[in-house]
mmCIF file as Biopython writes it, N, C-alpha, C and O atoms, coordinates in Angstrom:
data_model
#
loop_
_atom_site.group_PDB
_atom_site.id
_atom_site.type_symbol
_atom_site.label_atom_id
_atom_site.label_alt_id
_atom_site.label_comp_id
_atom_site.label_asym_id
_atom_site.label_entity_id
_atom_site.label_seq_id
_atom_site.pdbx_PDB_ins_code
_atom_site.Cartn_x
_atom_site.Cartn_y
_atom_site.Cartn_z
_atom_site.occupancy
_atom_site.B_iso_or_equiv
_atom_site.auth_seq_id
_atom_site.auth_asym_id
_atom_site.pdbx_PDB_model_num
ATOM 1   N N  . UNK A ? 1  ? -6.488  -5.210 38.989 1.0 0.0 1  A 1 
ATOM 2   C CA . UNK A ? 1  ? -7.151  -3.989 38.127 1.0 0.0 1  A 1 
ATOM 3   C C  . UNK A ? 1  ? -8.346  -4.166 38.943 1.0 0.0 1  A 1 
ATOM 4   O O  . UNK A ? 1  ? -8.738  -5.295 39.238 1.0 0.0 1  A 1 
ATOM 5   N N  . UNK A ? 2  ? -9.106  -2.820 39.424 1.0 0.0 2  A 1 
ATOM 6   C CA . UNK A ? 2  ? -10.234 -3.139 40.133 1.0 0.0 2  A 1 
ATOM 7   C C  . UNK A ? 2  ? -11.496 -2.922 38.930 1.0 0.0 2  A 1 
ATOM 8   O O  . UNK A ? 2  ? -11.275 -2.595 37.764 1.0 0.0 2  A 1 
ATOM 9   N N  . UNK A ? 3  ? -12.775 -3.174 39.491 1.0 0.0 3  A 1 
ATOM 10  C CA . UNK A ? 3  ? -13.774 -3.055 38.566 1.0 0.0 3  A 1 
ATOM 11  C C  . UNK A ? 3  ? -14.020 -1.609 38.171 1.0 0.0 3  A 1 
ATOM 12  O O  . UNK A ? 3  ? -14.238 -1.180 37.038 1.0 0.0 3  A 1 
ATOM 13  N N  . UNK A ? 4  ? -13.949 -0.970 39.259 1.0 0.0 4  A 1 
ATOM 14  C CA . UNK A ? 4  ? -13.832 0.472  38.920 1.0 0.0 4  A 1 
ATOM 15  C C  . UNK A ? 4  ? -13.220 1.108  37.822 1.0 0.0 4  A 1 
ATOM 16  O O  . UNK A ? 4  ? -13.778 1.665  36.877 1.0 0.0 4  A 1 
ATOM 17  N N  . UNK A ? 5  ? -11.851 0.950  38.070 1.0 0.0 5  A 1 
ATOM 18  C CA . UNK A ? 5  ? -10.868 1.498  36.992 1.0 0.0 5  A 1 
ATOM 19  C C  . UNK A ? 5  ? -11.202 1.155  35.713 1.0 0.0 5  A 1 
ATOM 20  O O  . UNK A ? 5  ? -11.176 1.910  34.740 1.0 0.0 5  A 1 
ATOM 21  N N  . UNK A ? 6  ? -11.633 -0.424 35.736 1.0 0.0 6  A 1 
ATOM 22  C CA . UNK A ? 6  ? -11.844 -1.104 34.109 1.0 0.0 6  A 1 
ATOM 23  C C  . UNK A ? 6  ? -13.068 -0.312 33.454 1.0 0.0 6  A 1 
ATOM 24  O O  . UNK A ? 6  ? -13.010 -0.077 32.247 1.0 0.0 6  A 1 
ATOM 25  N N  . UNK A ? 7  ? -14.176 0.110  34.196 1.0 0.0 7  A 1 
ATOM 26  C CA . UNK A ? 7  ? -15.132 0.595  33.794 1.0 0.0 7  A 1 
ATOM 27  C C  . UNK A ? 7  ? -14.914 2.188  33.449 1.0 0.0 7  A 1 
ATOM 28  O O  . UNK A ? 7  ? -15.535 2.667  32.500 1.0 0.0 7  A 1 
ATOM 29  N N  . UNK A ? 8  ? -14.144 2.892  34.126 1.0 0.0 8  A 1 
ATOM 30  C CA . UNK A ? 8  ? -13.841 4.224  34.026 1.0 0.0 8  A 1 
ATOM 31  C C  . UNK A ? 8  ? -13.312 3.948  32.773 1.0 0.0 8  A 1 
ATOM 32  O O  . UNK A ? 8  ? -13.939 4.355  31.794 1.0 0.0 8  A 1 
ATOM 33  N N  . UNK A ? 9  ? -12.049 3.196  32.583 1.0 0.0 9  A 1 
ATOM 34  C CA . UNK A ? 9  ? -11.211 3.079  31.498 1.0 0.0 9  A 1 
ATOM 35  C C  . UNK A ? 9  ? -12.195 3.194  30.178 1.0 0.0 9  A 1 
ATOM 36  O O  . UNK A ? 9  ? -12.206 4.048  29.293 1.0 0.0 9  A 1 
ATOM 37  N N  . UNK A ? 10 ? -13.129 1.866  30.393 1.0 0.0 10 A 1 
ATOM 38  C CA . UNK A ? 10 ? -14.096 1.385  29.254 1.0 0.0 10 A 1 
ATOM 39  C C  . UNK A ? 10 ? -14.717 2.804  28.497 1.0 0.0 10 A 1 
ATOM 40  O O  . UNK A ? 10 ? -14.661 2.998  27.282 1.0 0.0 10 A 1 
ATOM 41  N N  . UNK A ? 11 ? -15.409 3.882  29.644 1.0 0.0 11 A 1 
ATOM 42  C CA . UNK A ? 11 ? -15.795 4.940  29.334 1.0 0.0 11 A 1 
ATOM 43  C C  . UNK A ? 11 ? -15.232 6.160  28.511 1.0 0.0 11 A 1 
ATOM 44  O O  . UNK A ? 11 ? -15.678 6.868  27.609 1.0 0.0 11 A 1 
ATOM 45  N N  . UNK A ? 12 ? -14.039 6.091  29.233 1.0 0.0 12 A 1 
ATOM 46  C CA . UNK A ? 12 ? -13.384 7.327  28.821 1.0 0.0 12 A 1 
ATOM 47  C C  . UNK A ? 12 ? -12.966 6.856  27.141 1.0 0.0 12 A 1 
ATOM 48  O O  . UNK A ? 12 ? -13.038 7.610  26.171 1.0 0.0 12 A 1 
ATOM 49  N N  . UNK A ? 13 ? -12.601 5.665  27.125 1.0 0.0 13 A 1 
ATOM 50  C CA . UNK A ? 13 ? -12.098 5.083  25.593 1.0 0.0 13 A 1 
ATOM 51  C C  . UNK A ? 13 ? -13.088 5.352  24.716 1.0 0.0 13 A 1 
ATOM 52  O O  . UNK A ? 13 ? -12.996 5.903  23.619 1.0 0.0 13 A 1 
ATOM 53  N N  . UNK A ? 14 ? -14.486 4.730  25.527 1.0 0.0 14 A 1 
ATOM 54  C CA . UNK A ? 14 ? -15.755 5.011  24.205 1.0 0.0 14 A 1 
ATOM 55  C C  . UNK A ? 14 ? -16.260 6.647  24.035 1.0 0.0 14 A 1 
ATOM 56  O O  . UNK A ? 14 ? -16.710 7.040  22.959 1.0 0.0 14 A 1 
ATOM 57  N N  . UNK A ? 15 ? -16.152 7.412  25.042 1.0 0.0 15 A 1 
ATOM 58  C CA . UNK A ? 15 ? -16.464 8.622  24.576 1.0 0.0 15 A 1 
ATOM 59  C C  . UNK A ? 15 ? -15.245 9.454  23.597 1.0 0.0 15 A 1 
ATOM 60  O O  . UNK A ? 15 ? -15.522 10.189 22.649 1.0 0.0 15 A 1 
ATOM 61  N N  . UNK A ? 16 ? -13.796 9.125  24.104 1.0 0.0 16 A 1 
ATOM 62  C CA . UNK A ? 16 ? -13.107 9.503  23.370 1.0 0.0 16 A 1 
ATOM 63  C C  . UNK A ? 16 ? -13.352 9.036  21.488 1.0 0.0 16 A 1 
ATOM 64  O O  . UNK A ? 16 ? -13.174 9.793  20.535 1.0 0.0 16 A 1 
ATOM 65  N N  . UNK A ? 17 ? -13.775 7.654  21.445 1.0 0.0 17 A 1 
ATOM 66  C CA . UNK A ? 17 ? -13.936 7.599  19.971 1.0 0.0 17 A 1 
ATOM 67  C C  . UNK A ? 17 ? -15.283 7.824  19.566 1.0 0.0 17 A 1 
ATOM 68  O O  . UNK A ? 17 ? -15.646 7.321  18.502 1.0 0.0 17 A 1 
ATOM 69  N N  . UNK A ? 18 ? -16.088 8.501  20.245 1.0 0.0 18 A 1 
ATOM 70  C CA . UNK A ? 18 ? -17.296 9.129  19.645 1.0 0.0 18 A 1 
ATOM 71  C C  . UNK A ? 18 ? -17.265 10.563 19.044 1.0 0.0 18 A 1 
ATOM 72  O O  . UNK A ? 18 ? -17.195 11.529 19.804 1.0 0.0 18 A 1 
ATOM 73  N N  . UNK A ? 19 ? -17.306 10.694 17.913 1.0 0.0 19 A 1 
ATOM 74  C CA . UNK A ? 19 ? -17.090 12.016 17.309 1.0 0.0 19 A 1 
ATOM 75  C C  . UNK A ? 19 ? -17.979 13.453 17.488 1.0 0.0 19 A 1 
ATOM 76  O O  . UNK A ? 19 ? -17.704 14.644 17.345 1.0 0.0 19 A 1 
ATOM 77  N N  . UNK A ? 20 ? -19.388 12.575 17.939 1.0 0.0 20 A 1 
ATOM 78  C CA . UNK A ? 20 ? -20.297 13.725 18.172 1.0 0.0 20 A 1 
ATOM 79  C C  . UNK A ? 20 ? -20.488 14.000 19.704 1.0 0.0 20 A 1 
ATOM 80  O O  . UNK A ? 20 ? -21.194 14.868 20.217 1.0 0.0 20 A 1 
ATOM 81  N N  . UNK A ? 21 ? -19.714 13.080 20.304 1.0 0.0 21 A 1 
ATOM 82  C CA . UNK A ? 21 ? -19.633 13.806 21.702 1.0 0.0 21 A 1 
ATOM 83  C C  . UNK A ? 21 ? -19.040 15.339 22.016 1.0 0.0 21 A 1 
ATOM 84  O O  . UNK A ? 21 ? -19.398 16.101 22.915 1.0 0.0 21 A 1 
ATOM 85  N N  . UNK A ? 22 ? -18.034 15.546 21.002 1.0 0.0 22 A 1 
ATOM 86  C CA . UNK A ? 22 ? -17.299 16.935 21.230 1.0 0.0 22 A 1 
ATOM 87  C C  . UNK A ? 22 ? -18.146 17.949 20.674 1.0 0.0 22 A 1 
ATOM 88  O O  . UNK A ? 22 ? -18.306 19.036 21.229 1.0 0.0 22 A 1 
ATOM 89  N N  . UNK A ? 23 ? -18.721 17.610 19.539 1.0 0.0 23 A 1 
ATOM 90  C CA . UNK A ? 23 ? -20.087 18.525 19.005 1.0 0.0 23 A 1 
ATOM 91  C C  . UNK A ? 23 ? -21.173 18.747 20.444 1.0 0.0 23 A 1 
ATOM 92  O O  . UNK A ? 23 ? -21.400 19.845 20.952 1.0 0.0 23 A 1 
ATOM 93  N N  . UNK A ? 24 ? -21.568 17.837 20.772 1.0 0.0 24 A 1 
ATOM 94  C CA . UNK A ? 24 ? -22.647 18.183 21.789 1.0 0.0 24 A 1 
ATOM 95  C C  . UNK A ? 24 ? -22.231 18.710 22.989 1.0 0.0 24 A 1 
ATOM 96  O O  . UNK A ? 24 ? -23.007 19.510 23.512 1.0 0.0 24 A 1 
ATOM 97  N N  . UNK A ? 25 ? -20.786 18.364 23.784 1.0 0.0 25 A 1 
ATOM 98  C CA . UNK A ? 25 ? -20.183 19.110 24.528 1.0 0.0 25 A 1 
ATOM 99  C C  . UNK A ? 25 ? -20.098 20.622 23.939 1.0 0.0 25 A 1 
ATOM 100 O O  . UNK A ? 25 ? -20.152 21.582 24.708 1.0 0.0 25 A 1 
ATOM 101 N N  . UNK A ? 26 ? -20.004 20.736 22.960 1.0 0.0 26 A 1 
ATOM 102 C CA . UNK A ? 26 ? -19.359 22.338 22.669 1.0 0.0 26 A 1 
ATOM 103 C C  . UNK A ? 26 ? -20.900 22.741 22.509 1.0 0.0 26 A 1 
ATOM 104 O O  . UNK A ? 26 ? -21.079 23.942 22.712 1.0 0.0 26 A 1 
ATOM 105 N N  . UNK A ? 27 ? -21.824 22.162 22.255 1.0 0.0 27 A 1 
ATOM 106 C CA . UNK A ? 27 ? -23.403 22.922 22.047 1.0 0.0 27 A 1 
ATOM 107 C C  . UNK A ? 27 ? -23.831 23.065 23.377 1.0 0.0 27 A 1 
ATOM 108 O O  . UNK A ? 27 ? -24.515 24.080 23.502 1.0 0.0 27 A 1 
ATOM 109 N N  . UNK A ? 28 ? -23.709 22.533 24.247 1.0 0.0 28 A 1 
ATOM 110 C CA . UNK A ? 28 ? -24.093 22.728 25.807 1.0 0.0 28 A 1 
ATOM 111 C C  . UNK A ? 28 ? -23.453 23.813 26.386 1.0 0.0 28 A 1 
ATOM 112 O O  . UNK A ? 28 ? -24.042 24.654 27.065 1.0 0.0 28 A 1 
ATOM 113 N N  . UNK A ? 29 ? -21.909 23.824 26.065 1.0 0.0 29 A 1 
ATOM 114 C CA . UNK A ? 29 ? -20.985 25.020 26.423 1.0 0.0 29 A 1 
ATOM 115 C C  . UNK A ? 29 ? -21.404 26.181 26.089 1.0 0.0 29 A 1 
ATOM 116 O O  . UNK A ? 29 ? -21.260 27.165 26.814 1.0 0.0 29 A 1 
ATOM 117 N N  . UNK A ? 30 ? -22.025 26.206 24.849 1.0 0.0 30 A 1 
ATOM 118 C CA . UNK A ? 30 ? -22.532 27.497 24.098 1.0 0.0 30 A 1 
ATOM 119 C C  . UNK A ? 30 ? -23.517 28.227 24.594 1.0 0.0 30 A 1 
ATOM 120 O O  . UNK A ? 30 ? -23.691 29.416 24.860 1.0 0.0 30 A 1 
ATOM 121 N N  . UNK A ? 31 ? -24.320 26.925 24.677 1.0 0.0 31 A 1 
ATOM 122 C CA . UNK A ? 31 ? -26.211 27.712 25.209 1.0 0.0 31 A 1 
ATOM 123 C C  . UNK A ? 31 ? -26.048 27.994 26.760 1.0 0.0 31 A 1 
ATOM 124 O O  . UNK A ? 31 ? -26.722 28.838 27.350 1.0 0.0 31 A 1 
ATOM 125 N N  . UNK A ? 32 ? -24.952 27.093 27.441 1.0 0.0 32 A 1 
ATOM 126 C CA . UNK A ? 32 ? -24.649 27.533 28.823 1.0 0.0 32 A 1 
ATOM 127 C C  . UNK A ? 32 ? -23.746 29.368 28.919 1.0 0.0 32 A 1 
ATOM 128 O O  . UNK A ? 32 ? -23.797 30.223 29.803 1.0 0.0 32 A 1 
ATOM 129 N N  . UNK A ? 33 ? -23.137 29.343 27.814 1.0 0.0 33 A 1 
ATOM 130 C CA . UNK A ? 33 ? -22.690 30.818 28.322 1.0 0.0 33 A 1 
ATOM 131 C C  . UNK A ? 33 ? -24.042 31.661 28.025 1.0 0.0 33 A 1 
ATOM 132 O O  . UNK A ? 33 ? -24.490 32.423 28.881 1.0 0.0 33 A 1 
ATOM 133 N N  . UNK A ? 34 ? -24.699 31.476 26.700 1.0 0.0 34 A 1 
ATOM 134 C CA . UNK A ? 34 ? -25.653 32.515 26.363 1.0 0.0 34 A 1 
ATOM 135 C C  . UNK A ? 34 ? -26.626 32.409 27.269 1.0 0.0 34 A 1 
ATOM 136 O O  . UNK A ? 34 ? -27.282 33.442 27.402 1.0 0.0 34 A 1 
ATOM 137 N N  . UNK A ? 35 ? -26.981 31.383 28.028 1.0 0.0 35 A 1 
ATOM 138 C CA . UNK A ? 35 ? -28.351 31.717 29.259 1.0 0.0 35 A 1 
ATOM 139 C C  . UNK A ? 35 ? -27.425 32.187 30.342 1.0 0.0 35 A 1 
ATOM 140 O O  . UNK A ? 35 ? -28.099 32.669 31.253 1.0 0.0 35 A 1 
ATOM 141 N N  . UNK A ? 36 ? -26.186 32.231 30.583 1.0 0.0 36 A 1 
ATOM 142 C CA . UNK A ? 36 ? -25.528 33.005 31.633 1.0 0.0 36 A 1 
ATOM 143 C C  . UNK A ? 36 ? -25.169 34.555 31.413 1.0 0.0 36 A 1 
ATOM 144 O O  . UNK A ? 36 ? -24.912 35.356 32.312 1.0 0.0 36 A 1 
ATOM 145 N N  . UNK A ? 37 ? -25.198 34.774 30.236 1.0 0.0 37 A 1 
ATOM 146 C CA . UNK A ? 37 ? -24.894 36.230 29.855 1.0 0.0 37 A 1 
ATOM 147 C C  . UNK A ? 37 ? -26.359 36.915 29.690 1.0 0.0 37 A 1 
ATOM 148 O O  . UNK A ? 37 ? -26.408 38.128 29.892 1.0 0.0 37 A 1 
ATOM 149 N N  . UNK A ? 38 ? -27.404 36.322 29.385 1.0 0.0 38 A 1 
ATOM 150 C CA . UNK A ? 38 ? -28.680 36.875 29.019 1.0 0.0 38 A 1 
ATOM 151 C C  . UNK A ? 38 ? -29.240 36.791 30.248 1.0 0.0 38 A 1 
ATOM 152 O O  . UNK A ? 38 ? -28.949 35.978 31.126 1.0 0.0 38 A 1 
ATOM 153 N N  . UNK A ? 39 ? -30.400 38.019 30.306 1.0 0.0 39 A 1 
ATOM 154 C CA . UNK A ? 39 ? -31.363 37.732 31.545 1.0 0.0 39 A 1 
ATOM 155 C C  . UNK A ? 39 ? -32.600 37.056 31.099 1.0 0.0 39 A 1 
ATOM 156 O O  . UNK A ? 39 ? -32.964 36.973 29.926 1.0 0.0 39 A 1 
ATOM 157 N N  . UNK A ? 40 ? -33.190 36.601 32.085 1.0 0.0 40 A 1 
ATOM 158 C CA . UNK A ? 40 ? -34.347 35.702 31.561 1.0 0.0 40 A 1 
ATOM 159 C C  . UNK A ? 40 ? -35.547 36.743 31.067 1.0 0.0 40 A 1 
ATOM 160 O O  . UNK A ? 40 ? -35.859 37.723 31.744 1.0 0.0 40 A 1 
ATOM 161 N N  . UNK A ? 41 ? -36.124 36.439 29.918 1.0 0.0 41 A 1 
ATOM 162 C CA . UNK A ? 41 ? -37.371 37.337 29.670 1.0 0.0 41 A 1 
ATOM 163 C C  . UNK A ? 41 ? -38.397 37.178 30.219 1.0 0.0 41 A 1 
ATOM 164 O O  . UNK A ? 41 ? -38.446 36.165 30.917 1.0 0.0 41 A 1 
ATOM 165 N N  . UNK A ? 42 ? -39.703 38.098 30.169 1.0 0.0 42 A 1 
ATOM 166 C CA . UNK A ? 42 ? -40.949 37.794 31.009 1.0 0.0 42 A 1 
ATOM 167 C C  . UNK A ? 42 ? -41.543 36.797 29.919 1.0 0.0 42 A 1 
ATOM 168 O O  . UNK A ? 42 ? -41.514 36.693 28.693 1.0 0.0 42 A 1 
ATOM 169 N N  . UNK A ? 43 ? -42.298 35.867 31.395 1.0 0.0 43 A 1 
ATOM 170 C CA . UNK A ? 43 ? -42.950 34.771 30.804 1.0 0.0 43 A 1 
ATOM 171 C C  . UNK A ? 43 ? -43.867 35.202 29.590 1.0 0.0 43 A 1 
ATOM 172 O O  . UNK A ? 43 ? -44.324 36.344 29.540 1.0 0.0 43 A 1 
ATOM 173 N N  . UNK A ? 44 ? -44.119 34.276 28.633 1.0 0.0 44 A 1 
ATOM 174 C CA . UNK A ? 44 ? -45.333 34.693 27.334 1.0 0.0 44 A 1 
ATOM 175 C C  . UNK A ? 44 ? -44.982 35.507 26.253 1.0 0.0 44 A 1 
ATOM 176 O O  . UNK A ? 44 ? -45.640 35.688 25.229 1.0 0.0 44 A 1 
ATOM 177 N N  . UNK A ? 45 ? -43.592 36.120 26.639 1.0 0.0 45 A 1 
ATOM 178 C CA . UNK A ? 45 ? -43.114 36.879 25.360 1.0 0.0 45 A 1 
ATOM 179 C C  . UNK A ? 45 ? -42.254 35.793 24.187 1.0 0.0 45 A 1 
ATOM 180 O O  . UNK A ? 45 ? -41.724 34.752 24.575 1.0 0.0 45 A 1 
ATOM 181 N N  . UNK A ? 46 ? -42.233 36.188 22.896 1.0 0.0 46 A 1 
ATOM 182 C CA . UNK A ? 46 ? -41.683 35.139 21.980 1.0 0.0 46 A 1 
ATOM 183 C C  . UNK A ? 46 ? -40.207 34.850 22.067 1.0 0.0 46 A 1 
ATOM 184 O O  . UNK A ? 46 ? -39.682 33.822 21.639 1.0 0.0 46 A 1 
ATOM 185 N N  . UNK A ? 47 ? -39.503 35.981 22.737 1.0 0.0 47 A 1 
ATOM 186 C CA . UNK A ? 47 ? -38.355 35.606 23.189 1.0 0.0 47 A 1 
ATOM 187 C C  . UNK A ? 47 ? -38.329 34.631 24.576 1.0 0.0 47 A 1 
ATOM 188 O O  . UNK A ? 47 ? -37.365 33.868 24.506 1.0 0.0 47 A 1 
ATOM 189 N N  . UNK A ? 48 ? -38.921 34.488 25.508 1.0 0.0 48 A 1 
ATOM 190 C CA . UNK A ? 48 ? -39.069 33.433 26.172 1.0 0.0 48 A 1 
ATOM 191 C C  . UNK A ? 48 ? -39.221 32.085 25.615 1.0 0.0 48 A 1 
ATOM 192 O O  . UNK A ? 48 ? -39.268 31.184 26.452 1.0 0.0 48 A 1 
ATOM 193 N N  . UNK A ? 49 ? -39.308 31.757 24.389 1.0 0.0 49 A 1 
ATOM 194 C CA . UNK A ? 49 ? -39.616 30.455 23.635 1.0 0.0 49 A 1 
ATOM 195 C C  . UNK A ? 49 ? -38.472 30.171 23.417 1.0 0.0 49 A 1 
ATOM 196 O O  . UNK A ? 49 ? -37.990 29.125 23.853 1.0 0.0 49 A 1 
ATOM 197 N N  . UNK A ? 50 ? -37.546 31.332 22.446 1.0 0.0 50 A 1 
ATOM 198 C CA . UNK A ? 50 ? -36.218 30.768 22.492 1.0 0.0 50 A 1 
ATOM 199 C C  . UNK A ? 50 ? -35.296 30.675 23.740 1.0 0.0 50 A 1 
ATOM 200 O O  . UNK A ? 50 ? -34.296 29.958 23.724 1.0 0.0 50 A 1 
ATOM 201 N N  . UNK A ? 51 ? -35.682 31.474 24.905 1.0 0.0 51 A 1 
ATOM 202 C CA . UNK A ? 51 ? -34.820 31.023 25.939 1.0 0.0 51 A 1 
ATOM 203 C C  . UNK A ? 51 ? -35.038 30.135 26.547 1.0 0.0 51 A 1 
ATOM 204 O O  . UNK A ? 51 ? -34.246 29.981 27.477 1.0 0.0 51 A 1 
ATOM 205 N N  . UNK A ? 52 ? -36.021 29.205 26.435 1.0 0.0 52 A 1 
ATOM 206 C CA . UNK A ? 52 ? -36.235 28.010 26.872 1.0 0.0 52 A 1 
ATOM 207 C C  . UNK A ? 52 ? -35.628 26.786 26.211 1.0 0.0 52 A 1 
ATOM 208 O O  . UNK A ? 52 ? -35.320 25.782 26.852 1.0 0.0 52 A 1 
ATOM 209 N N  . UNK A ? 53 ? -35.455 26.925 24.782 1.0 0.0 53 A 1 
ATOM 210 C CA . UNK A ? 53 ? -34.951 26.214 24.011 1.0 0.0 53 A 1 
ATOM 211 C C  . UNK A ? 53 ? -33.569 26.161 24.406 1.0 0.0 53 A 1 
ATOM 212 O O  . UNK A ? 53 ? -33.000 25.074 24.511 1.0 0.0 53 A 1 
ATOM 213 N N  . UNK A ? 54 ? -32.826 27.544 24.694 1.0 0.0 54 A 1 
ATOM 214 C CA . UNK A ? 54 ? -31.503 27.946 25.214 1.0 0.0 54 A 1 
ATOM 215 C C  . UNK A ? 54 ? -31.168 26.922 26.181 1.0 0.0 54 A 1 
ATOM 216 O O  . UNK A ? 54 ? -30.330 26.032 26.041 1.0 0.0 54 A 1 
ATOM 217 N N  . UNK A ? 55 ? -32.106 27.204 27.436 1.0 0.0 55 A 1 
ATOM 218 C CA . UNK A ? 55 ? -32.192 26.895 28.185 1.0 0.0 55 A 1 
ATOM 219 C C  . UNK A ? 55 ? -32.402 25.227 28.688 1.0 0.0 55 A 1 
ATOM 220 O O  . UNK A ? 55 ? -32.047 24.933 29.830 1.0 0.0 55 A 1 
ATOM 221 N N  . UNK A ? 56 ? -32.891 24.346 27.937 1.0 0.0 56 A 1 
ATOM 222 C CA . UNK A ? 56 ? -32.728 22.901 27.554 1.0 0.0 56 A 1 
ATOM 223 C C  . UNK A ? 56 ? -31.577 22.684 26.886 1.0 0.0 56 A 1 
ATOM 224 O O  . UNK A ? 56 ? -31.041 21.613 27.174 1.0 0.0 56 A 1 
ATOM 225 N N  . UNK A ? 57 ? -30.868 23.533 25.868 1.0 0.0 57 A 1 
ATOM 226 C CA . UNK A ? 57 ? -29.756 22.799 25.662 1.0 0.0 57 A 1 
ATOM 227 C C  . UNK A ? 57 ? -28.527 23.058 26.530 1.0 0.0 57 A 1 
ATOM 228 O O  . UNK A ? 57 ? -27.468 22.453 26.358 1.0 0.0 57 A 1 
ATOM 229 N N  . UNK A ? 58 ? -28.705 23.934 27.417 1.0 0.0 58 A 1 
ATOM 230 C CA . UNK A ? 58 ? -27.513 24.446 28.385 1.0 0.0 58 A 1 
ATOM 231 C C  . UNK A ? 58 ? -27.969 23.258 29.520 1.0 0.0 58 A 1 
ATOM 232 O O  . UNK A ? 58 ? -27.175 23.283 30.460 1.0 0.0 58 A 1 
ATOM 233 N N  . UNK A ? 59 ? -28.970 22.283 29.682 1.0 0.0 59 A 1 
ATOM 234 C CA . UNK A ? 59 ? -29.143 21.742 30.710 1.0 0.0 59 A 1 
ATOM 235 C C  . UNK A ? 59 ? -29.545 22.482 32.034 1.0 0.0 59 A 1 
ATOM 236 O O  . UNK A ? 59 ? -29.518 21.996 33.165 1.0 0.0 59 A 1 
ATOM 237 N N  . UNK A ? 60 ? -29.795 23.324 31.798 1.0 0.0 60 A 1 
ATOM 238 C CA . UNK A ? 60 ? -30.398 24.027 32.632 1.0 0.0 60 A 1 
ATOM 239 C C  . UNK A ? 60 ? -32.113 23.866 33.253 1.0 0.0 60 A 1 
ATOM 240 O O  . UNK A ? 60 ? -33.118 24.519 32.970 1.0 0.0 60 A 1 
ATOM 241 N N  . UNK A ? 61 ? -31.925 22.793 34.127 1.0 0.0 61 A 1 
ATOM 242 C CA . UNK A ? 61 ? -33.393 22.421 34.472 1.0 0.0 61 A 1 
ATOM 243 C C  . UNK A ? 61 ? -33.183 22.715 35.944 1.0 0.0 61 A 1 
ATOM 244 O O  . UNK A ? 61 ? -32.204 23.094 36.587 1.0 0.0 61 A 1 
ATOM 245 N N  . UNK A ? 62 ? -34.826 22.316 36.359 1.0 0.0 62 A 1 
ATOM 246 C CA . UNK A ? 62 ? -35.011 22.369 37.594 1.0 0.0 62 A 1 
ATOM 247 C C  . UNK A ? 62 ? -34.614 23.404 38.506 1.0 0.0 62 A 1 
ATOM 248 O O  . UNK A ? 62 ? -35.128 24.492 38.245 1.0 0.0 62 A 1 
ATOM 249 N N  . UNK A ? 63 ? -33.617 23.377 39.802 1.0 0.0 63 A 1 
ATOM 250 C CA . UNK A ? 63 ? -33.229 24.676 40.455 1.0 0.0 63 A 1 
ATOM 251 C C  . UNK A ? 63 ? -32.082 25.386 39.618 1.0 0.0 63 A 1 
ATOM 252 O O  . UNK A ? 63 ? -31.671 26.542 39.722 1.0 0.0 63 A 1 
ATOM 253 N N  . UNK A ? 64 ? -31.736 24.517 38.882 1.0 0.0 64 A 1 
ATOM 254 C CA . UNK A ? 64 ? -30.548 25.643 37.790 1.0 0.0 64 A 1 
ATOM 255 C C  . UNK A ? 64 ? -31.176 26.848 36.996 1.0 0.0 64 A 1 
ATOM 256 O O  . UNK A ? 64 ? -30.580 27.778 36.452 1.0 0.0 64 A 1 
ATOM 257 N N  . UNK A ? 65 ? -32.566 26.595 37.065 1.0 0.0 65 A 1 
ATOM 258 C CA . UNK A ? 65 ? -33.110 27.598 36.013 1.0 0.0 65 A 1 
ATOM 259 C C  . UNK A ? 65 ? -33.257 29.035 36.778 1.0 0.0 65 A 1 
ATOM 260 O O  . UNK A ? 65 ? -33.379 29.115 38.000 1.0 0.0 65 A 1 
ATOM 261 N N  . UNK A ? 66 ? -33.239 29.804 36.175 1.0 0.0 66 A 1 
ATOM 262 C CA . UNK A ? 66 ? -33.491 31.485 36.661 1.0 0.0 66 A 1 
ATOM 263 C C  . UNK A ? 66 ? -34.660 31.775 36.547 1.0 0.0 66 A 1 
ATOM 264 O O  . UNK A ? 66 ? -35.353 31.098 35.787 1.0 0.0 66 A 1 
ATOM 265 N N  . UNK A ? 67 ? -35.109 32.640 37.116 1.0 0.0 67 A 1 
ATOM 266 C CA . UNK A ? 67 ? -36.582 33.072 37.793 1.0 0.0 67 A 1 
ATOM 267 C C  . UNK A ? 67 ? -36.568 34.328 36.908 1.0 0.0 67 A 1 
ATOM 268 O O  . UNK A ? 67 ? -35.745 35.236 37.028 1.0 0.0 67 A 1 
ATOM 269 N N  . UNK A ? 68 ? -37.573 34.287 35.998 1.0 0.0 68 A 1 
ATOM 270 C CA . UNK A ? 68 ? -37.782 35.726 35.068 1.0 0.0 68 A 1 
ATOM 271 C C  . UNK A ? 68 ? -38.111 36.916 35.925 1.0 0.0 68 A 1 
ATOM 272 O O  . UNK A ? 68 ? -38.532 36.553 37.024 1.0 0.0 68 A 1 
ATOM 273 N N  . UNK A ? 69 ? -38.059 38.151 35.786 1.0 0.0 69 A 1 
ATOM 274 C CA . UNK A ? 69 ? -38.148 39.342 36.246 1.0 0.0 69 A 1 
ATOM 275 C C  . UNK A ? 69 ? -39.662 39.995 35.783 1.0 0.0 69 A 1 
ATOM 276 O O  . UNK A ? 69 ? -39.687 40.968 35.029 1.0 0.0 69 A 1 
ATOM 277 N N  . UNK A ? 70 ? -40.650 39.507 36.190 1.0 0.0 70 A 1 
ATOM 278 C CA . UNK A ? 70 ? -42.032 40.313 35.528 1.0 0.0 70 A 1 
ATOM 279 C C  . UNK A ? 70 ? -42.024 41.714 36.222 1.0 0.0 70 A 1 
ATOM 280 O O  . UNK A ? 70 ? -42.247 42.020 37.393 1.0 0.0 70 A 1 
ATOM 281 N N  . UNK A ? 71 ? -41.747 42.351 35.298 1.0 0.0 71 A 1 
ATOM 282 C CA . UNK A ? 71 ? -41.823 44.020 35.465 1.0 0.0 71 A 1 
ATOM 283 C C  . UNK A ? 71 ? -43.233 44.575 35.453 1.0 0.0 71 A 1 
ATOM 284 O O  . UNK A ? 71 ? -43.933 44.321 34.473 1.0 0.0 71 A 1 
ATOM 285 N N  . UNK A ? 72 ? -43.755 45.362 36.521 1.0 0.0 72 A 1 
ATOM 286 C CA . UNK A ? 72 ? -45.057 45.703 36.383 1.0 0.0 72 A 1 
ATOM 287 C C  . UNK A ? 72 ? -45.327 47.064 36.650 1.0 0.0 72 A 1 
ATOM 288 O O  . UNK A ? 72 ? -46.476 47.495 36.558 1.0 0.0 72 A 1 
#
């Protein structure tokens, strides 16, 4: 057995034994779905702050973030 397969087996077993991992994965999936189907609100609005939290939960960081469309 190689070191890589031992490490992978350990990680999979560790993750399967953690009850919080499923809840965390579901929260990230839900936040990702919400972020994907809703338009990005304009900067400075109250909704933008809520959307920022959803983006953070969805792990939309860096280049994965959508840009807001400021309508003038």
